[in-house]
C-alpha positions, 0 to 999 in steps of 0.5 A, a space after each residue: 500500500 505504501 508503494 502504491 501511495 508513492 506511485 499515485 502521488 508522483 503520477 498525480 504530480 506528473 499528470 498535474 504538470 508540477 514539474 514539466 508541461 505535457 508537450 515536453 513529456 510527449 516529445 521524449 524519444 522512446 530509446 532514452 526511456 527504454 535505456 533507463 528502464 533496462 538499467 533499473 531492471 538490472 540494477 534496481 535502486 542502484 541504476 545510474 540515470 544520466 539523462 538530465 532531461 528525464 531528471 529535470 522532468 521530475 524536478 530533480 535538482 542534479 544532472 545525474 542520479 541513482 534510481 533510488 536517489 530519484 525515488 527518495 526525492 520524488 517520495 519526499 516531494 510528492 508524498 511525505 511533505 504532504 499532510 495526508 501522509 501517515 505513519 502507516 505509509 511513511 515508515 515502510 517507504 523510509 525502510 525501503 529507501 534505506 534498505 533497498 528493494 525486496 530483491 536487494 534485501 533478499 540477496 543480502 540475507 542470502 549472503 555471498 554463497 547461499 546454500 540450499 538450506 540458507 535459501 530455504 531459511 531466508 524464503 521462510 522468513 519472507 513467508 513469515 513476513 508476508 503472513 504477518 504483514 510486515 516488511 522483510 529485512 535482511 
């Protein structure tokens, strides 16, 4: 729910032309966007974004950023700075931003040489987290 709230807040601001006009958004070429998508698929929050036009479209003040840095900025600007954000939304987002994506947390928990038993143990923890409605921590 926290991630959905973050997406919704950022999309609302983007669609509301908070940072850039629709004409500019519509003029973007597909290739640079696909490059950013491919990079984030491979590296998640660690993906380097070097497209300053893309970053400017979200009001990001720097010319380069890691995907996690951009999301941290967007979440702060669009959601956490508002009066409607409560602890049930804020706490999970802050934890995700500080500890990384679920895949990154799983890899960290598995360690450098995960055995079959270690994989079973870590995914057992993950199942417990899902059953209890809490975030998985490495």
